[in-house]
Every structure is written in structure tokens, then in C-alpha cells.
C-alpha positions as CSV (number, residue, x, y, z in Angstrom):
1,M,77.9,89.8,116.8
2,V,78.0,86.3,117.4
3,L,77.5,84.9,120.8
4,A,80.0,82.6,122.1
5,L,78.8,79.0,122.4
6,Y,79.2,79.1,126.2
7,K,76.5,82.1,126.2
8,Q,73.8,80.6,123.6
9,N,74.1,77.1,125.4
10,H,73.0,78.7,128.6
11,I,69.9,81.1,126.6
12,E,68.8,77.5,124.8
13,A,68.9,75.9,128.3
14,W,67.0,78.7,129.6
15,Q,64.5,78.9,126.7
16,A,63.7,75.2,127.4
17,S,63.5,75.4,131.3
18,G,60.3,77.1,131.6
19,L,62.1,79.1,134.3
20,S,61.8,83.0,134.5
21,Q,65.3,84.8,133.2
22,R,65.5,85.6,136.8
23,D,65.2,82.1,138.6
24,Y,67.3,80.7,135.7
25,C,70.3,83.1,136.6
26,R,69.6,82.6,140.3
27,Q,70.4,78.8,139.5
28,H,73.1,79.4,137.7
29,G,74.7,81.9,139.3
30,L,74.7,84.5,136.4
31,N,74.0,88.4,136.2
32,A,70.3,88.4,135.0
33,K,71.2,92.1,133.2
34,T,74.4,90.4,131.9
35,F,72.1,87.8,130.9
36,G,69.5,90.2,129.4
37,N,72.3,91.6,127.1
38,W,73.1,88.2,125.8
39,L,69.6,87.1,125.1
40,R,69.1,90.6,123.0
41,I,72.8,90.3,121.3
42,Y,71.0,86.1,120.4
43,R,67.4,87.4,119.0
44,N,69.3,90.4,117.2
45,S,71.8,87.8,115.1
46,R,68.8,85.2,114.7
47,M,66.1,88.1,113.6
48,N,69.7,89.4,111.4
49,A,70.0,86.0,109.7
50,K,66.5,85.8,108.4
51,V,67.4,89.2,106.2
52,K,68.5,88.2,102.8
53,V,72.0,90.2,102.8
54,P,73.0,91.4,99.1
55,M,75.3,88.9,97.6
56,L,78.2,90.7,96.0
57,I,79.4,89.3,93.0
58,P,82.8,89.6,91.6
59,V,83.5,91.8,88.3
60,T,86.4,92.1,86.5
61,I,86.9,95.6,84.6
62,K,88.7,95.6,81.6
63,P,89.7,98.4,79.6
64,E,88.2,99.3,76.4
65,V,89.7,97.9,73.2
66,S,91.4,101.1,71.9
67,S,90.3,101.4,68.0
68,T,92.3,101.5,65.4
69,E,90.4,103.5,63.4
70,S,91.3,107.0,62.9
71,L,90.1,110.4,62.3
72,Y,92.2,112.3,59.8
73,L,91.7,116.3,59.4
74,R,93.7,117.7,56.2
75,G,94.3,121.1,56.3
76,S,94.8,123.3,53.2
77,N,97.9,123.7,53.8
78,G,99.1,120.1,53.1
79,H,99.2,119.0,56.7
80,T,97.5,116.0,57.8
81,L,96.4,115.8,62.0
82,Q,95.5,112.2,63.0
83,L,93.4,112.0,65.8
84,P,91.6,108.5,67.9
85,A,88.2,107.4,65.9
86,N,86.8,107.9,69.1
87,V,87.4,111.8,70.0
88,S,84.7,113.6,71.8
89,P,82.7,115.3,69.7
90,Q,82.9,118.8,71.9
91,W,86.9,118.7,72.1
92,L,87.1,118.3,68.3
93,G,84.5,121.1,67.7
94,E,86.7,123.4,69.6
95,L,89.6,122.1,68.4
96,L,88.0,123.5,65.0
97,K,87.2,126.9,66.6
98,C,90.7,127.4,67.5
99,L,92.3,126.3,63.7
100,D,90.0,128.5,61.9
């Protein structure tokens, strides 16, 4: 959460003033608890700004280029089965078991 400029200016003015938080708040009509919350958020945002955040890199995913090569299975009866060359070996094994 980013502090509004108004709040950030008060925090920076307090830091430069040399006053305690309570005295600064009293002189400027601010609630000390509220000012403490502003200060906590300010310090956290400053610490988070120092932490390197991983950068996201755009990636384009392209579909795999389909192979024009084919695998042909020819049965003894003259039938031919044409399959893509990149067919899963496990699937092909199961198919051959079924055809046996």
C-alpha cells in the first residue's frame, strides 16, 4: 500500500523536525496512533522497495509443429493403418496387443 503524499510529507517533516512522534502530532493536530500506522506502512513500503521482485518475462507458446512423417502398420490381410510418427509407444504397444 502506498501512502498518500500528504501522509508521506508529514512523516518526512517529522523525521527532519527532531521532535518525538507525540510532540509532532500534537503540534500538527494529528492522532498519534494514526501517525504510527502511517509510519509503519511507510517503513514497510520502503523495505519492500529494496527487495528485488522477480520480473515477469512474456512468453509465447507455439503449438508443436506436426510431423508429416507417418508410421504404417500393414497387416497380413493387406490392410494398412497409418499413424502419426510421434504416437506414444505405450499406446502403440496396447494397440498391437489388441490386434494380435
